[in-house]
DRENDO-1510 file (C-alpha; in Angstrom, 1 decimal, always signed):
<recs>
REC; n; res; u; v; w
REC; 1; MET; +179.8; +195.5; -4.0 .
REC; 2; SER; +180.0; +193.1; -1.2 .
REC; 3; THR; +179.8; +194.0; +2.6 .
REC; 4; ILE; +181.3; +192.4; +5.6 .
REC; 5; THR; +179.5; +189.4; +6.9 .
REC; 6; ASN; +179.9; +189.3; +10.7 .
REC; 7; GLY; +179.7; +185.9; +12.2 .
REC; 8; ALA; +180.4; +184.2; +8.9 .
REC; 9; PRO; +180.0; +180.3; +9.0 .
REC; 10; VAL; +183.0; +178.5; +10.2 .
REC; 11; SER; +183.0; +175.9; +7.4 .
REC; 12; ALA; +183.8; +177.4; +3.9 .
REC; 13; PRO; +181.0; +177.3; +1.3 .
REC; 14; VAL; +181.4; +175.3; -1.8 .
REC; 15; VAL; +183.5; +176.9; -4.5 .
REC; 16; PRO; +181.4; +178.2; -7.3 .
REC; 17; GLU; +181.1; +176.1; -10.5 .
REC; 18; ARG; +183.5; +177.1; -13.3 .
REC; 19; ARG; +181.8; +179.5; -15.6 .
REC; 20; ALA; +182.6; +179.7; -19.4 .
REC; 21; ARG; +185.9; +181.2; -20.3 .
REC; 22; LEU; +185.9; +185.0; -20.6 .
REC; 23; THR; +186.0; +186.2; -24.1 .
REC; 24; ASN; +188.0; +188.8; -25.7 .
REC; 25; GLU; +185.6; +191.6; -26.8 .
REC; 26; PRO; +187.0; +194.8; -28.4 .
REC; 27; VAL; +187.2; +198.0; -26.3 .
REC; 28; ALA; +188.5; +201.6; -26.9 .
REC; 29; GLY; +192.1; +201.7; -26.0 .
REC; 30; LYS; +194.7; +199.1; -25.1 .
REC; 31; LYS; +193.7; +196.3; -22.7 .
REC; 32; ARG; +196.0; +196.1; -19.6 .
REC; 33; ILE; +196.1; +195.1; -15.9 .
REC; 34; LEU; +197.6; +197.2; -13.2 .
REC; 35; LEU; +198.6; +194.8; -10.5 .
REC; 36; ALA; +198.9; +196.4; -7.1 .
REC; 37; ALA; +201.8; +195.6; -4.7 .
REC; 38; PRO; +201.9; +195.0; -1.8 .
REC; 39; ARG; +198.9; +192.6; -1.9 .
REC; 40; GLY; +198.0; +189.2; -0.4 .
REC; 41; TYR; +199.5; +187.4; +2.5 .
REC; 42; CYS; +201.0; +189.4; +5.3 .
REC; 43; ALA; +203.5; +188.2; +8.0 .
REC; 44; GLY; +200.6; +187.6; +10.6 .
REC; 45; VAL; +198.6; +185.5; +8.2 .
REC; 46; ASP; +201.5; +183.5; +7.0 .
REC; 47; ARG; +202.4; +182.8; +10.6 .
REC; 48; ALA; +198.9; +181.7; +11.5 .
REC; 49; VAL; +198.4; +179.4; +8.5 .
REC; 50; ILE; +201.8; +177.8; +9.1 .
REC; 51; ALA; +200.9; +177.3; +12.8 .
REC; 52; VAL; +197.9; +175.2; +11.8 .
REC; 53; GLU; +199.8; +173.1; +9.3 .
REC; 54; LYS; +202.7; +172.6; +11.7 .
REC; 55; ALA; +200.4; +171.6; +14.5 .
REC; 56; ILE; +198.8; +168.9; +12.3 .
REC; 57; GLU; +202.1; +167.8; +11.2 .
REC; 58; GLN; +203.4; +167.6; +14.8 .
REC; 59; TYR; +200.4; +166.4; +16.8 .
REC; 60; GLY; +198.5; +164.6; +14.1 .
REC; 61; ALA; +194.9; +165.2; +12.9 .
REC; 62; PRO; +192.6; +166.5; +14.0 .
REC; 63; VAL; +193.8; +169.8; +15.2 .
REC; 64; TYR; +190.9; +172.2; +16.3 .
REC; 65; VAL; +190.9; +175.9; +15.4 .
REC; 66; ARG; +188.6; +178.4; +17.1 .
REC; 67; LYS; +187.0; +180.4; +14.3 .
REC; 68; GLN; +188.5; +180.8; +10.9 .
REC; 69; ILE; +192.3; +180.9; +11.3 .
REC; 70; VAL; +192.2; +183.8; +8.7 .
REC; 71; HIS; +189.2; +185.2; +6.9 .
REC; 72; ASN; +189.6; +183.4; +3.6 .
REC; 73; ILE; +187.5; +180.6; +2.2 .
REC; 74; HIS; +190.2; +178.9; +0.2 .
REC; 75; VAL; +192.6; +178.8; +3.1 .
REC; 76; VAL; +190.0; +177.3; +5.5 .
REC; 77; THR; +189.0; +174.7; +2.9 .
REC; 78; GLU; +192.5; +173.6; +2.2 .
REC; 79; LEU; +193.3; +173.3; +5.9 .
REC; 80; GLU; +190.1; +171.3; +6.5 .
REC; 81; LYS; +191.4; +168.8; +3.9 .
REC; 82; ASN; +194.5; +168.4; +5.8 .
REC; 83; GLY; +193.0; +167.7; +9.1 .
REC; 84; ALA; +191.9; +171.0; +10.7 .
REC; 85; ILE; +188.5; +171.1; +12.4 .
REC; 86; PHE; +187.1; +174.7; +12.8 .
REC; 87; VAL; +184.7; +175.4; +15.7 .
REC; 88; ASP; +183.0; +178.4; +17.0 .
REC; 89; GLU; +183.9; +177.9; +20.7 .
REC; 90; VAL; +186.2; +175.9; +22.8 .
REC; 91; GLU; +183.3; +174.1; +24.4 .
REC; 92; GLU; +183.0; +172.1; +21.2 .
REC; 93; VAL; +186.5; +170.7; +21.5 .
REC; 94; PRO; +187.1; +167.3; +23.2 .
REC; 95; PRO; +189.0; +167.7; +26.4 .
REC; 96; GLY; +192.7; +167.1; +26.0 .
REC; 97; SER; +192.8; +168.1; +22.3 .
REC; 98; HIS; +195.0; +170.7; +20.7 .
REC; 99; ILE; +193.4; +174.0; +19.7 .
REC; 100; VAL; +194.8; +176.9; +17.7 .
REC; 101; PHE; +193.5; +180.4; +18.4 .
REC; 102; SER; +193.0; +182.4; +15.2 .
REC; 103; ALA; +195.1; +185.3; +14.0 .
REC; 104; HIS; +192.3; +187.7; +15.1 .
REC; 105; GLY; +192.9; +187.0; +18.8 .
REC; 106; VAL; +190.8; +186.0; +21.7 .
REC; 107; SER; +189.8; +187.4; +25.1 .
REC; 108; PRO; +191.1; +186.2; +28.3 .
REC; 109; ALA; +187.8; +184.4; +29.0 .
REC; 110; VAL; +188.4; +182.2; +25.9 .
REC; 111; VAL; +192.0; +181.5; +27.0 .
REC; 112; GLN; +190.7; +180.4; +30.5 .
REC; 113; GLY; +187.9; +178.4; +29.0 .
REC; 114; ALA; +190.4; +176.3; +27.0 .
REC; 115; ALA; +192.5; +175.8; +30.2 .
REC; 116; ASP; +189.4; +174.6; +31.9 .
REC; 117; ARG; +188.9; +171.9; +29.4 .
REC; 118; GLY; +192.4; +170.8; +29.5 .
REC; 119; LEU; +193.0; +171.9; +25.9 .
REC; 120; ALA; +196.7; +172.4; +24.6 .
REC; 121; ALA; +196.4; +175.8; +23.2 .
REC; 122; ILE; +198.5; +177.3; +20.5 .
REC; 123; ASP; +198.2; +181.0; +20.2 .
REC; 124; ALA; +198.4; +182.2; +16.5 .
REC; 125; THR; +197.2; +185.7; +17.3 .
REC; 126; CYS; +198.9; +188.2; +15.0 .
REC; 127; PRO; +201.6; +190.0; +17.1 .
REC; 128; LEU; +200.1; +193.3; +15.9 .
REC; 129; VAL; +196.7; +192.3; +17.3 .
REC; 130; THR; +198.4; +191.2; +20.6 .
REC; 131; LYS; +200.0; +194.8; +20.7 .
REC; 132; VAL; +196.5; +196.2; +20.8 .
REC; 133; HIS; +195.4; +193.8; +23.5 .
REC; 134; ARG; +198.3; +194.7; +25.7 .
REC; 135; GLU; +197.5; +198.4; +25.1 .
REC; 136; ALA; +193.9; +197.9; +26.3 .
REC; 137; ALA; +195.0; +196.0; +29.4 .
REC; 138; ARG; +197.5; +198.6; +30.2 .
REC; 139; PHE; +195.3; +201.7; +29.7 .
REC; 140; VAL; +192.6; +200.2; +32.0 .
REC; 141; LYS; +195.1; +199.8; +34.8 .
REC; 142; GLN; +195.9; +203.4; +34.3 .
REC; 143; ASP; +192.2; +204.4; +34.8 .
REC; 144; TYR; +191.5; +205.2; +31.1 .
REC; 145; TRP; +188.2; +204.6; +29.3 .
REC; 146; ILE; +189.0; +203.2; +25.8 .
REC; 147; LEU; +187.1; +204.3; +22.6 .
REC; 148; LEU; +187.6; +201.2; +20.4 .
REC; 149; ILE; +187.0; +202.0; +16.7 .
REC; 150; GLY; +185.9; +198.8; +15.0 .
REC; 151; HIS; +183.2; +196.6; +13.7 .
REC; 152; ASP; +180.7; +195.1; +16.1 .
REC; 153; GLY; +180.9; +191.3; +15.9 .
REC; 154; HIS; +184.3; +191.0; +14.3 .
REC; 155; GLU; +186.4; +188.5; +16.1 .
REC; 156; GLU; +189.3; +190.9; +16.6 .
REC; 157; VAL; +187.0; +193.4; +18.2 .
REC; 158; GLU; +185.5; +190.8; +20.5 .
REC; 159; GLY; +189.0; +189.8; +21.6 .
REC; 160; THR; +190.2; +193.3; +22.2 .
REC; 161; MET; +187.0; +194.2; +24.2 .
REC; 162; GLY; +187.5; +191.2; +26.2 .
REC; 163; HIS; +190.7; +192.6; +27.7 .
REC; 164; ALA; +188.8; +195.7; +29.1 .
REC; 165; PRO; +185.1; +194.7; +28.9 .
REC; 166; ASP; +184.0; +197.3; +31.6 .
REC; 167; ARG; +186.0; +200.2; +30.3 .
REC; 168; THR; +185.7; +200.0; +26.5 .
REC; 169; ILE; +183.1; +201.7; +24.3 .
REC; 170; LEU; +182.8; +200.5; +20.6 .
REC; 171; ILE; +182.5; +203.0; +17.8 .
REC; 172; GLY; +181.6; +201.6; +14.4 .
REC; 173; SER; +181.6; +204.6; +12.1 .
REC; 174; PRO; +182.3; +208.3; +11.9 .
REC; 175; ASP; +178.6; +209.0; +12.3 .
REC; 176; GLU; +178.7; +207.1; +15.6 .
REC; 177; ALA; +181.4; +209.4; +16.9 .
REC; 178; ASP; +178.9; +212.2; +16.7 .
REC; 179; THR; +176.5; +210.6; +19.1 .
REC; 180; VAL; +178.5; +208.2; +21.5 .
REC; 181; GLN; +178.0; +208.9; +25.1 .
REC; 182; VAL; +181.1; +208.6; +27.2 .
REC; 183; PRO; +181.8; +209.2; +31.0 .
REC; 184; GLU; +183.0; +212.7; +32.0 .
REC; 185; THR; +186.7; +212.0; +32.4 .
REC; 186; ASP; +189.9; +213.4; +31.1 .
REC; 187; ASN; +191.2; +209.9; +30.8 .
REC; 188; LEU; +190.1; +209.1; +27.3 .
REC; 189; ILE; +192.1; +207.2; +24.6 .
REC; 190; TRP; +191.2; +205.6; +21.2 .
REC; 191; LEU; +192.4; +202.3; +19.9 .
REC; 192; SER; +191.3; +200.6; +16.7 .
REC; 193; GLN; +190.7; +197.3; +14.9 .
REC; 194; THR; +193.7; +196.6; +12.8 .
REC; 195; THR; +192.0; +196.1; +9.5 .
REC; 196; LEU; +190.1; +199.2; +9.0 .
REC; 197; SER; +190.0; +201.9; +6.3 .
REC; 198; VAL; +192.8; +204.3; +7.3 .
REC; 199; ASP; +190.9; +207.3; +6.0 .
REC; 200; GLU; +187.5; +206.4; +7.7 .
REC; 201; THR; +189.3; +205.6; +10.9 .
REC; 202; MET; +191.0; +209.1; +11.0 .
REC; 203; GLU; +187.8; +210.8; +10.2 .
REC; 204; THR; +186.2; +209.0; +13.2 .
REC; 205; VAL; +189.1; +210.2; +15.3 .
REC; 206; ARG; +188.7; +213.7; +14.1 .
REC; 207; ARG; +185.0; +213.9; +14.9 .
REC; 208; LEU; +185.6; +212.3; +18.3 .
REC; 209; ARG; +188.3; +215.0; +19.1 .
REC; 210; GLU; +185.9; +217.7; +18.1 .
REC; 211; ARG; +183.6; +216.5; +20.9 .
REC; 212; PHE; +186.4; +215.4; +23.4 .
REC; 213; PRO; +189.5; +217.6; +22.8 .
REC; 214; HIS; +191.4; +215.8; +25.5 .
REC; 215; LEU; +191.1; +212.4; +23.7 .
REC; 216; GLN; +194.5; +210.9; +23.6 .
REC; 217; ASP; +196.2; +209.0; +20.8 .
REC; 218; PRO; +197.6; +205.4; +21.2 .
REC; 219; PRO; +201.4; +205.3; +21.5 .
REC; 220; SER; +201.6; +203.8; +18.0 .
REC; 221; ASP; +199.3; +203.3; +15.1 .
REC; 222; ASP; +197.0; +200.4; +15.6 .
REC; 223; ILE; +196.0; +199.9; +11.8 .
REC; 224; CYS; +198.4; +197.2; +10.8 .
REC; 225; TYR; +201.2; +197.9; +8.2 .
REC; 226; ALA; +199.7; +195.4; +5.7 .
REC; 227; THR; +196.2; +197.0; +5.7 .
REC; 228; GLN; +197.7; +200.4; +5.2 .
REC; 229; ASN; +200.1; +199.3; +2.5 .
REC; 230; ARG; +197.4; +197.6; +0.5 .
REC; 231; GLN; +195.2; +200.6; +0.6 .
REC; 232; VAL; +197.9; +202.9; -0.4 .
REC; 233; ALA; +198.6; +200.6; -3.4 .
REC; 234; ILE; +195.0; +200.5; -4.4 .
REC; 235; LYS; +194.8; +204.3; -4.1 .
REC; 236; LYS; +197.7; +204.7; -6.5 .
REC; 237; ILE; +196.2; +202.6; -9.3 .
REC; 238; SER; +192.4; +203.4; -9.0 .
REC; 239; PRO; +192.3; +206.7; -10.8 .
REC; 240; GLU; +193.5; +204.9; -14.0 .
REC; 241; CYS; +191.2; +201.8; -13.6 .
REC; 242; ASP; +187.9; +201.2; -15.3 .
REC; 243; LEU; +187.4; +198.3; -13.2 .
REC; 244; VAL; +189.2; +197.0; -9.9 .
REC; 245; ILE; +188.9; +193.4; -8.8 .
REC; 246; ALA; +189.8; +192.7; -5.2 .
REC; 247; VAL; +190.5; +189.1; -4.3 .
REC; 248; GLY; +189.3; +188.3; -0.7 .
REC; 249; SER; +186.4; +186.8; +1.3 .
REC; 250; ALA; +183.3; +188.6; +2.3 .
REC; 251; ASN; +184.2; +188.4; +6.1 .
REC; 252; SER; +187.6; +189.8; +5.5 .
REC; 253; SER; +187.4; +193.4; +6.6 .
REC; 254; ASN; +190.6; +194.5; +5.0 .
REC; 255; SER; +189.4; +192.9; +1.6 .
REC; 256; VAL; +186.1; +194.7; +1.8 .
REC; 257; ARG; +187.9; +198.0; +2.5 .
REC; 258; LEU; +189.9; +197.6; -0.7 .
REC; 259; VAL; +186.8; +197.7; -2.8 .
REC; 260; GLU; +185.5; +200.7; -0.9 .
REC; 261; VAL; +188.9; +202.6; -1.2 .
REC; 262; ALA; +189.1; +201.8; -5.0 .
REC; 263; LEU; +185.7; +203.4; -5.6 .
REC; 264; GLU; +186.5; +206.4; -3.4 .
REC; 265; TYR; +189.8; +207.0; -5.2 .
REC; 266; GLY; +188.5; +207.0; -8.8 .
REC; 267; ALA; +187.9; +203.4; -10.1 .
REC; 268; LYS; +184.7; +203.4; -12.2 .
REC; 269; ALA; +183.7; +200.1; -10.8 .
REC; 270; ALA; +185.0; +197.7; -8.2 .
REC; 271; TYR; +184.2; +194.1; -7.1 .
REC; 272; ARG; +185.4; +191.6; -4.6 .
REC; 273; VAL; +185.8; +188.0; -5.5 .
REC; 274; ASP; +186.8; +184.8; -3.7 .
REC; 275; TYR; +187.7; +183.0; -7.0 .
REC; 276; ALA; +188.5; +184.0; -10.5 .
REC; 277; SER; +185.3; +181.9; -11.6 .
REC; 278; GLU; +183.1; +184.7; -10.0 .
REC; 279; ILE; +184.4; +187.4; -12.5 .
REC; 280; ARG; +181.4; +188.2; -14.9 .
REC; 281; GLN; +181.8; +188.9; -18.6 .
REC; 282; GLU; +179.6; +192.0; -18.3 .
REC; 283; TRP; +182.0; +193.6; -15.8 .
REC; 284; LEU; +184.5; +193.9; -18.7 .
REC; 285; ASP; +182.2; +195.7; -21.1 .
REC; 286; GLY; +184.1; +198.8; -22.3 .
REC; 287; VAL; +186.9; +198.2; -19.8 .
REC; 288; ALA; +190.5; +198.9; -21.0 .
REC; 289; THR; +192.3; +199.0; -17.7 .
REC; 290; VAL; +191.7; +196.4; -14.8 .
REC; 291; GLY; +193.2; +196.9; -11.4 .
REC; 292; VAL; +193.8; +193.8; -9.5 .
REC; 293; THR; +194.6; +193.5; -5.8 .
REC; 294; SER; +194.1; +191.1; -2.9 .
REC; 295; GLY; +193.5; +191.2; +0.9 .
REC; 296; ALA; +196.1; +190.3; +3.5 .
REC; 297; SER; +194.7; +186.9; +4.1 .
REC; 298; VAL; +194.7; +185.8; +0.4 .
REC; 299; PRO; +197.2; +183.3; -1.1 .
REC; 300; GLU; +198.9; +184.4; -4.3 .
REC; 301; VAL; +197.6; +181.5; -6.2 .
REC; 302; LEU; +194.1; +183.0; -6.3 .
REC; 303; VAL; +195.5; +186.2; -7.8 .
REC; 304; GLN; +197.2; +184.2; -10.4 .
REC; 305; GLN; +194.0; +182.6; -11.4 .
REC; 306; VAL; +192.4; +185.9; -11.8 .
REC; 307; LEU; +195.2; +187.1; -14.1 .
REC; 308; ALA; +195.0; +183.9; -16.1 .
REC; 309; ASP; +191.2; +184.2; -16.6 .
REC; 310; LEU; +191.5; +187.9; -17.5 .
REC; 311; GLY; +194.2; +186.9; -20.1 .
REC; 312; ASP; +191.5; +184.9; -21.8 .
REC; 313; ALA; +189.7; +188.2; -22.2 .
REC; 314; GLY; +192.7; +189.9; -23.8 .
REC; 315; TYR; +194.1; +191.5; -20.7 .
REC; 316; THR; +197.6; +190.0; -21.2 .
REC; 317; SER; +199.7; +193.1; -20.5 .
REC; 318; VAL; +200.4; +193.2; -16.8 .
REC; 319; GLU; +202.2; +196.0; -15.0 .
REC; 320; GLU; +202.9; +195.6; -11.3 .
REC; 321; VAL; +202.7; +198.9; -9.4 .
REC; 322; THR; +204.6; +198.8; -6.2 .
REC; 323; THR; +204.1; +201.4; -3.5 .
REC; 324; ALA; +206.1; +199.7; -0.5 .
REC; 325; GLU; +208.4; +196.8; +0.2 .
REC; 326; GLU; +207.4; +194.6; +3.1 .
REC; 327; ASP; +210.1; +193.0; +5.2 .
REC; 328; LEU; +208.4; +192.4; +8.6 .
REC; 329; LEU; +208.8; +188.8; +9.8 .
REC; 330; PHE; +207.3; +187.1; +12.7 .
REC; 331; SER; +208.4; +183.8; +14.5 .
REC; 332; LEU; +206.2; +180.9; +15.0 .
REC; 333; PRO; +204.0; +180.7; +18.1 .
REC; 334; LYS; +206.2; +179.6; +20.9 .
REC; 335; GLU; +204.2; +176.4; +21.4 .
REC; 336; LEU; +205.5; +175.2; +18.0 .
REC; 337; ARG; +209.1; +176.3; +18.0 .
REC; 338; ILE; +210.3; +172.9; +19.3 .
REC; 339; ASP; +208.8; +169.8; +17.6 .
REC; 340; LYS; +208.2; +166.5; +19.1 .
REC; 341; SER; +211.8; +165.3; +18.3 .
REC; 342; GLY; +213.3; +168.2; +20.1 .
REC; 343; LYS; +214.3; +170.1; +17.1 .
REC; 344; ARG; +214.0; +173.9; +17.2 .
REC; 345; ASP; +212.2; +175.8; +14.5 .
REC; 346; ASP; +213.1; +179.5; +14.6 .
REC; 347; ARG; +212.1; +180.3; +11.1 .
REC; 348; ALA; +210.9; +183.9; +10.4 .
REC; 349; LEU; +207.7; +184.2; +8.5 .
REC; 350; GLY; +206.4; +186.8; +6.0 .
REC; 351; GLY; +205.7; +187.0; +2.5 .
REC; 352; ARG; +202.8; +187.9; +0.1 .
REC; 353; THR; +203.6; +185.3; -2.6 .
REC; 354; ARG; +203.1; +182.2; -0.5 .
REC; 355; ALA; +200.8; +180.0; -2.4 .
</recs>
């Protein structure tokens, strides 16, 4: 099972070489695939990817992007081919250039750094992450200390902490909740990274509240709808699965969580892959039912490649199991709603099936 890689390289690694076709070996029972839905692209990811594409179209290549626009190798590679240049920090960008801030958000210091270099910034931060940023800024003004549940080094966490650097304490796990030291005050509130395990986050909150009964909840749930929906879907199918394959990159928090949730809820085995070519023949030994899902930054084309390869191994019966319908839509970043010809683009963006 793969784990999160914090500080993953900005440039995507080379796609693995194509392995031999999977073979159809006999197993006890009927071979089938349970295909989880919702899966794949969420509205925030769709918005961010289109923002880079539209910026290249509108301003010409290159367009610079701070960090990976979303945590997916395939998406980053395709955007690089079209003229995107991914950098770690704004100081690497030539003055006067266009820069896109990733879906994970940035701190006010990064925004100021871009302005100081005369960069034309396009903010592709997911609106649900922006909501957490605004909460952090508001609670600090109200004299609160923020207990932020999240992974140290994750770009979203760095951005959120940057909005309240002197009043935020990071908690990375339920066990850390048992030992964290906080100031003696009644003004405590918790916030969270949007892509965490729902169950683990609530366990962390439970343990915090045992020590700090006055801990207040945020005004609304911080874990994003897409993360929750994909976890609910994998929970539904995992008890029936001999194997779960979650498509997504190693630095995608929500993709890694899908593997963990699958194992916790009854899957006999679970693996994360970037590409179908990473599926190994031995994973399928004795496997009748395969569950397939994908993280919120994964284009559907990668899932279809997994289904095609599993079809070679005899898994041709595919049942989609739907636990929620997603209809949330986001508009483009304001910097891209009017193109260079003066035409307004008010399209609403969502959709898990975008290739």
